[in-house]
N, C-alpha and C positions, 0 to 999 in steps of 0.2 A: 345529212349531218351525221357525224360519228358519235353515237351515244354509247357510253360505257358505264351507265349508272349501275352500281352494285358490283362492278368488277374491281379486282385488286389493281392498284396502281403499279405500273412498271417501274423499274429502277430510274429510268430517265424522267418519267412523270413525277415521281416522288422527289427527285433532285430539283426539278424546276419549281414545284410547289414550296419546298423548303427554302429554296433560294429567294423566292419572293418574300416569304415571311421574314427571313434574315435581313433582306435589303430594304424593307419597307420604310424604315426610318431614314434611309440614305437617299432614296430615289427623289430626284427633283420634281417639283410641281406644286401648284396651289390646290385648293380644295376640289375644283372641277377636274383637274388632272388626276388627282388621287382617286376620285370617284370613278373616273373612266378606267383607271388601272384596275380597280377592284372588280368592276364588271367584267373586264377581259380575263382576269385570272380566275374568276368564278366560272365563267363560261368554259375556260380551259379545263378546270377541274372536273366539270360535268362531262365534257366531250372527250377529254383525253387526247392523246396523239392519234392521228388517223391511221386506219388499217386498210387492207385491200378492199374491204366492204364499202369504203367511201369511193364513189366513182372517180372523183377528181384526183384521188391518191391511189388508184388501183395498182399502178405500176411502181409505186414507191410506198411500201408499207412502213411508214415512219415509226410506228410503235415497235416493229420488229428490228428495223435497221438502226435506230438510235438507242443504243444499249446503255449509254452513260452520258452524263452531262458534267463537265468540269465545273467546279465552284468558281466564283469571282476571285481573281487573283490581283489584289491591289499592289502587290510587289512586282508584277510583270513589267518589264521595261522593253522599249523599242525606240528606234529613232527614225525620223522621216528620211526618205530617200529622194534621189533626183527624179525629176519629172520624166514621164514616158516620152513626151515630145519636148525637145529643147525650146526654152522660151515660154513655156506654159506658166500660168499663175497657179501655185499650189496651195490648196486648202487642206491642211493635214488634221487627221484624227488618229491619235496614237493610243492604243489600248482603250478605245471608247471615249477618249476625252479630246474635244476639239480645241485646236489652237486659236484662242480668241484674237490673236494678233493678225489673223488672215484678213486680206483685203483684196478686192477686185475693183479696179477703176471703173466707175460708172454703174456699179451694181450695189444694191442695198444688201448688206450681209449681216447676219447675226447668228450666234450659236443656237442650236436647238435647245440646249440646257436653259438658256434665257427665256425661250418661248414656253418651255415647260413651267419655269418659275413664275411667269406672269399670267399663265393660264391660256395664252393665245393658241397653244398647241392642243388644247383639250378636244376641240371638235374633230380633229384628225385621228384621235386615238380610238378608232372603231374598227371592227372586223368588216370586211367586204360582204361576207355572207357566212352561212353556218359552217362552211368547210375551210374558213380562212385561218388555219393554224398559225401561219407566219404572222398575220396581223395581230392575233391574240398574244402570242409570245412577245413579239417586238413591242407592241403597245404597252404591255404590262411592265417590261423591263427597260425600255429605251431611256438612255441617260443623256445623250448628246448627239451632235451632228451639226449641220448647217442649214439655215433658211436663206434662200437666195431669191432676190427679186430683180429681174432684168427690166428696167423701164422701157416703155415704148420707144422704138427707133434706135435702140442700142445696137451697135455693130462692133463686135470684138474681133481684133485681128489675130490674137493668140488664144489657144485653148485654155479653159479653166480645168485644172485637175483636182478632183476631190479624192484625196489619198487617205485610205484607211489602212493602218498597219497594226497588227496585233501579234502577241507573242505567247499568250496563254489565257486560260480562264474563259470568261464570257464577255462578249462585246455586242452591244445592241445600239444601232445608230439609225438616224432618219435624215433625209435630205429633201425637203419640200423645195421646189423651184418653180417660179412663175415667170413666164416670158411674155412681155408685153407685145403690143401690135408691132409687126414688121421688124422684130428683133432678129439678128443674125448672130449665132453663137455656136461654139463647139464646147462640149463638156465631156470630160473623161472621168468616169467613176471607177476607181482602181482599188481592188481589195487584195492585199498581199500579207503573207506571214513572215515574221522576222526571225522565227526559230522553229524548232521541231516539236515544241510542247503542244499538246492537244488543246484546241479552242472550239468554242461553240459561238457562232456568229449569226446574228440576224440583222438585216438591213432593209429599209424600205425607202424608195425614192418616189416622190409624188410630184409629177411634172404637168404643167398646164401651159399650152401654147395659145396665145390670143391670135386674133385675125392677122394673117399674113406673115406670121413668124416662121423662120426657117432655122431649125436647130439640128445639129448632129450630136447625139448622146452615145457615148461608148462605155460599155460596162466590161471591164477586164477583171476576171476572178482568177487569182493565182494563189489560193490558200495552200497550207501545208498538207502533207500526206496523211496526217491524222485529224484534220480539221473537219468540222461540220459547218456548212455555209447555207443558210436559208435566206434567199433574197427575193425581193418583190419590187416591181416598178409599176406604178399606176399612171396612166396617161390620158389626158383630155386634149383634143385638137379642136381649135376654132376654125372659122371660115378661112379657106385658102391657106391654112397652116400646113407646114411640111416638116415631118420628123424623120430623120434617118437614125435608126436605132441599131447599134451593133453590139452584140453580146458574145463575148469570148470566154469560155470556161477552159481553164488549163491547170486545174489544181483541185485540192480538196479530197476528202475521203467520202463524204456524203454531202451532195449538193442538190438543192432545189432552187431553181431560178424561175420565178413567175413573172409574166408580162401580161398586164391587163390594160387594154386600150379602148377608149370610147371616141369614135370619130363623129364629133358632134356638130361640125360646121361644114356647109357645102363647099366643094372644091378642095377639101383637105386631102392630104396624102400621107400615108404611113408606109415607110420602107423599113422592114426588119431583115437584118442579116445576122445569122448566128453561126458560130464555129465552136464545136465541142471537141476538145482534144483529150481523150480519155485513155489512161493506162493504169497498170497495177490492178488494184481491186476497187477502184473508185466506183461509186454509183452517182450518176449525174442525171437530173431530171429537169428539162426545160418545158414549162407549161405556159401556153400562150392563148389568150382570148382577145378577139377584137369585135366590137359591136359597131356596125354601120347603122347609124340612127337617122340619117338625113340623105336626100338624093345627091347624086353626082359626086361621089367620093371614091377614092382608090386606096388599095393596100396591096403590097406584095411582100411575101415572106419566103426567104430562102434559108434553109438550115443545112449546114454541112457538118457531118460527124466523122471522126476518125477514131476507131476503137482498137486498142491493143490489149494484149495480155488477158486478164480475167475481168476486165472492166465491163460495166453495164450502163447503158444509156437509155434515156427515155425522151421522146418528144410527143407532147400532146398539144395539138393546135386546133382551135375552133374559130371559124368565121361565122358571125351572126349578122343577118341582114334583116332589118325591121321592115314592116309592111310599107312604110312611107319612103324607104331608101331606094327608090328607083334609080336606074343608071349606075348602080354600084359596080365597080370593077375590082374584084379581089381574087388574088391567086396565091397559093401556098404550096411549097414543095420542101421535102425533107430527103436528103441524099446522104447515104452512109457508106463509108469504107470500113468493112468488117475484116480486120487483119489478123484475127486469131480464132481458132476453133473453139476456144473457151470463152470468148467474148460474146456479148449479147446486146441487142438493141431492139427496143419496142417503139413503134411509131403509130400514132392514132390521130390522123388528120380528120377534121369534121367540118361539114357545112350545114348551117341551119338558116334556111332562106324562106322569108315570108313575103318577098316581092317578086314580081314576074318579069320585069325588064332589067335583068342584071347579067353580068358576065363573071361567073365565079368558078373556080376549079381548084383541085388539090391533087397531090400525088406524093408517093414515097418510093424510094428505091434502096436496096441493100446489095452491095457488090463487093468483090475483092479487086485488088490491083490487076490491071490488064497485063497478063504475063507476056504478051507479044511486045508491049512497050517496055517492060522490064528487060526482056531479052535484048531488045534493040540497044538500050543503054549499056548493058553489061558487055555486049559484043564490041563496044567501043572503049572498053577498058575501065569503065566506071564500076567500082565495087558494088556488090548487091545492096548492102545497107545504105550506101549513098544514093544509089539509083532509086531505091524504094522511097527514101526521104524526098528526093526530087519530085517523084510522081505524086506523093501525098501533098507536098507543098503546093504543087500546081492545082490540085483539087480544091484547096481552100483559098489559095491566093487570088483567084479570079474574082471572088466576091469582095475581098479587101480592096482590090484595085478599083472598085466602083466608087470609092471615096474620092472626093475632089481635092483633098488636102494631102499633098505629096509628103510632107514630114510625118503626118499621122500614118499614112500608108507604110512608109519605111519603118516606122517604129513598130507597128503591128506585125509586119512581115518579119521583123527581127525577133520578136518574142515567140512567134510561131516557129521560126527556124530553130531557135534555141531549144524549144520543147521537143521538136522532132529529132534534133541531134542526140537527145537523151533517151528517146524511146524507139525511134525507127530502127 
């Protein structure tokens, strides 16, 4: 835990504490919710923002990197945009306020603001552990989002897109989602900026898959060049549940995306695929933990990173296997294309195994473009920048193509190609 008792608050820490004091009368919630918020902000004031001395934040010194926090801007305006995949049902949150008119056929839906108001959200407003800075900040400030309940047996033909758009100030959202037994669904969680004004964004998704559920969950983060984005997804898998989780970071100035999964049911399978497209002077950190708590479960994690300019990237991944989790099959890899002498990437894959009959492994590579392949393309009349973009696109496209949804694959390949056209 990061203890800063007696230390002078930084500019960002002071701004967050003052923002809480100013917003206290406006934040939704009953007595239980307000009590939970008070505990979280009190813990934040005691611990402060994490520094390099906190192992979980060693490569992202948030106290040093987060130099300012914009105030809430009630005058900020933005408009919902078209879905990433044509035909998707869109649930929009604009500048932190959910559109209560949203509806998904066959799914029970309510705004998180309502869950705060009636107190049902109170139990979830807790930090995961002593180093959960995102949980503390989001829990103290969260105003809205959506609560989704997919009843057992639900099968959705089209994706559900949770679309969060912001243009300035602070935005704090939550998206608890419960998938009943044998549900089949695709959810796209999309975070984008509508303008160039700096914003401070926190968001937490808490998803639970019951027995036999099969879910694809895609997180696309495309914040503005001046924005801070602190995201977290908490996952619990039941017996024979299968989750395909895709995380794509293609924006933001300071980004931390945490993924924390508990594989709690036998026969369950977690598939994580991550793509980090980093340019300019962005700092992007993806931190992942998975706990295999029962026998006969699997997980595979493949992270692909493309780093340009003076960008800095981080991947921390930890696979934990409990003593009772025999027959666990877990593999993790992190592969990076480092395309600038001024760019930097830190990878820290870990295994923590307490069972003896398992198959677990991890690895990390950092390379440049194969110049033989580059020469081959250029010799056939392809300009160098286009040739480089083609090779980079091939590096990340192969994991996108693992998705079984062709319209979703085409949409993701399109946003990746657009990003590469601007940076390669």
